[in-house]
C-alpha positions in Angstrom: 10.6 2.2 -1.1 11.5 -0.9 -3.0 12.8 -0.6 -6.6 10.2 0.5 -9.1 9.2 -2.3 -11.5 8.5 -0.6 -14.8 7.7 -3.4 -17.2 3.9 -3.3 -16.9 3.5 0.4 -16.0 1.6 2.4 -18.7 3.5 5.2 -20.4 1.6 7.9 -18.5 2.6 6.4 -15.2 6.2 5.8 -16.5 6.4 9.5 -17.3 5.1 10.4 -13.9 7.5 8.1 -12.1 10.5 9.0 -14.1 9.2 12.7 -14.3 11.1 12.7 -12.3 3.1 13.8 17.3 5.1 14.4 20.4 8.6 15.6 19.5 11.9 16.1 21.2 12.5 19.8 22.0 16.0 19.9 20.5 14.8 19.7 16.8 16.5 23.0 16.0 18.4 24.4 13.0 15.6 26.9 12.2 13.2 24.2 11.4 9.4 24.8 11.3 7.7 24.0 14.6 6.7 20.4 14.7 3.3 19.1 15.7 2.6 17.6 19.1 0.7 14.4 19.3 -2.4 16.4 20.5 -2.2 18.7 17.4 -2.6 15.9 14.9 -5.7 16.3 12.8 -7.8 13.2 13.6 -9.2 13.1 10.1 -9.4 9.3 9.7 -9.2 6.9 6.9 -8.7 3.1 6.7 -5.5 1.2 6.1 -6.7 -1.3 3.5 -4.3 -3.9 4.9 -5.0 -3.8 8.6 -8.2 -1.7 8.9 -6.5 0.5 11.5 -7.1 4.2 11.7 -4.8 6.5 9.7 -4.2 10.0 11.1 -3.5 13.0 8.8 -0.6 15.1 10.1 -1.5 18.7 10.8 1.9 20.2 10.0 3.2 18.4 6.9 5.9 21.0 6.2 7.7 20.4 9.5 11.2 18.9 8.9 10.8 16.1 11.4 7.3 15.2 10.1 6.5 11.6 10.8 5.1 9.9 7.7 4.4 6.2 7.8 1.6 3.6 7.4 -0.5 5.3 10.0 0.5 9.0 9.6 -0.3 10.4 6.2 0.1 13.7 4.5 -3.0 15.7 3.4 -4.1 14.7 0.0 -3.3 18.0 -1.6 0.0 18.6 0.1 2.9 19.6 -2.1 6.1 21.1 -0.6 6.5 24.8 -1.6 10.3 24.9 -1.7 11.2 22.1 -4.0 14.5 22.6 -5.9 16.9 20.5 -8.0 20.0 19.5 -6.0 23.3 19.8 -7.8 24.0 16.0 -7.7 24.2 13.3 -10.4 21.4 10.9 -10.9 21.1 7.6 -12.7 19.1 9.4 -15.4 19.7 12.6 -17.3 16.1 13.9 -17.7 15.1 17.1 -15.8 12.1 15.5 -14.1 10.1 15.8 -10.9 11.9 13.0 -9.0 15.1 15.0 -9.0 13.6 17.5 -6.6 14.1 17.9 -2.8 13.1 20.6 -0.4 15.7 23.3 -0.1 17.3 22.2 3.2 17.4 18.6 2.1 18.8 19.6 -1.3 21.7 21.6 0.2 22.4 18.8 2.7 22.5 16.1 0.0 24.9 18.2 -2.1 27.3 18.3 0.9 26.9 14.6 1.5 27.7 13.7 -2.1 30.7 16.1 -1.9 31.9 14.5 1.4 31.6 11.0 -0.1 33.6 12.1 -3.2 36.4 13.4 -0.9 36.5 9.9 0.7 36.7 8.2 -2.7 33.0 7.2 -2.8 30.9 7.9 -5.9 27.2 8.2 -5.4 24.1 8.7 -7.7 20.6 9.8 -6.9 17.9 7.3 -7.8 14.6 8.9 -6.8 13.7 11.9 -4.6 10.4 13.7 -4.6 7.2 12.0 -5.8 3.9 13.8 -6.2 0.7 12.5 -4.7 -0.6 11.7 -8.2 2.5 9.8 -9.1 2.4 7.8 -5.9 -1.3 7.0 -6.4 -0.7 5.8 -9.9 2.3 3.7 -8.9 0.6 2.1 -5.9 -2.6 1.4 -7.9 -0.4 -0.4 -10.5 1.2 -2.6 -7.9 -2.2 -3.4 -6.5 -3.4 -4.4 -9.9 -0.4 -6.7 -10.3 0.0 -8.2 -6.8 -3.1 -7.3 -4.8 -3.4 -4.9 -1.9 -1.7 -7.0 0.8 1.4 -7.7 -1.1 1.6 -4.3 -2.6 1.6 -2.7 0.8 4.6 -4.8 1.8 6.9 -2.9 -0.5 5.0 0.2 -1.7 3.4 3.1 0.3 -0.3 3.9 0.2 -0.7 7.3 -1.4 -0.1 10.0 1.2 2.1 7.8 3.4 5.2 7.8 1.2 8.2 9.7 2.5 9.0 10.7 -1.1 5.9 12.9 -1.0 7.5 15.0 1.7 10.4 16.2 -0.4 12.8 15.2 2.4 13.7 11.6 1.2 16.0 10.4 -1.5 17.1 6.9 -2.7 20.7 6.7 -3.6 23.1 4.1 -5.1 26.8 3.7 -6.0 28.4 5.5 -8.8 28.2 2.5 -11.1 24.4 2.7 -11.0 24.0 -1.0 -10.0 21.7 -2.2 -7.3 19.6 1.0 -7.5 17.0 0.6 -4.7 17.7 -3.1 -4.7 18.6 -5.4 -1.8 22.1 -6.0 -3.4 23.0 -2.4 -2.4 23.4 -3.6 1.2 26.9 -4.3 2.2 28.5 -2.4 -0.7 31.2 0.2 0.0 28.8 3.1 -0.7 26.1 1.6 1.6 28.7 1.2 4.4 29.8 4.8 3.9 26.3 6.1 4.1 25.6 4.1 7.3 28.7 5.6 8.9 28.5 9.2 7.6 24.9 10.1 6.6 24.1 11.6 10.0 27.0 14.1 9.7 24.9 15.7 7.0 21.5 15.5 8.6 20.3 12.2 7.1 19.3 8.9 8.6 18.8 5.5 7.1 15.0 5.6 7.4 14.3 1.9 7.3 17.2 0.2 9.3 17.9 -3.5 9.6 15.8 -5.3 12.1 13.2 -2.6 12.6 10.4 -3.7 10.2 8.0 -4.2 13.1 8.4 -0.5 13.9 8.8 1.2 10.5 6.6 -1.2 8.6 9.2 -1.7 5.9 12.1 -4.0 5.2 15.7 -2.8 5.5 16.5 -0.2 2.9 20.1 1.0 3.1 19.5 3.3 0.0 16.6 5.3 1.5 17.9 8.5 3.1 15.6 10.8 5.1 16.6 14.4 6.0 15.8 15.2 9.7 18.6 17.7 10.5 22.0 17.1 12.0 21.0 17.1 15.7 18.3 14.5 15.3 20.2 12.5 12.8 23.2 12.1 15.1 21.1 11.0 18.1 19.0 8.6 16.0 22.1 7.0 14.5 24.1 6.9 17.7 21.3 5.3 19.6 20.3 3.0 16.7 16.7 4.3 16.7 14.1 4.7 14.1 12.3 8.0 13.5 9.3 6.5 15.2 11.3 5.6 18.3 13.0 9.0 18.4 9.6 10.8 18.2 8.2 8.4 20.8 5.1 7.7 18.7 5.5 4.1 17.7 2.3 3.2 15.9 3.4 0.8 13.2 3.3 -2.9 14.0 3.3 -4.7 10.7 
């Protein structure tokens, strides 16, 4: 999501933040079986912005799990295979937001290595975020900007891809424009757009797709889906929603 604004966040939250459907059959690469649309647990809650029903996904550990404004993770979900990828971050602390699930961690290591071979330096900004951290962060934004505005740039707890352990925000090696609009058009951003799919990642919130994803263009937000899916999504210029044929977001 959009860059974290820290000036008014209490120290407890600061520590937490820095502490860091119907599917295509060819999702392969030994991934867990993905849920069909009929298998979604219809445990329902309300989206505070649009009052639409929010469905709780029944298989949150599936690699291609769809998490967005209307498909949320179970409240107590935490990935069981989180590890620290061997990549540099914009911070030095050994904290929670370094972590990714194993497959995503190994893939991002290869992506960083491939970028380096092409003369591109990258840094991690933020990866995994616990449900508690996302709750505290979102509640802070609501207290500052109100619910409607907060939802335009921050995910309601349970609907953030960072909670899956499959997403990571990255920036260039100089650390500038970390999760900021100015990252767009930079050499690292262009490299990611061209090569991320080779390593199993997609630009999760592409340009011109806000009406589908619910979020503005975020060239820094990478989501691991596996090489097969990533290549098809990127080649056909799709969103994950379109690829899974479950478009439910219309912001």
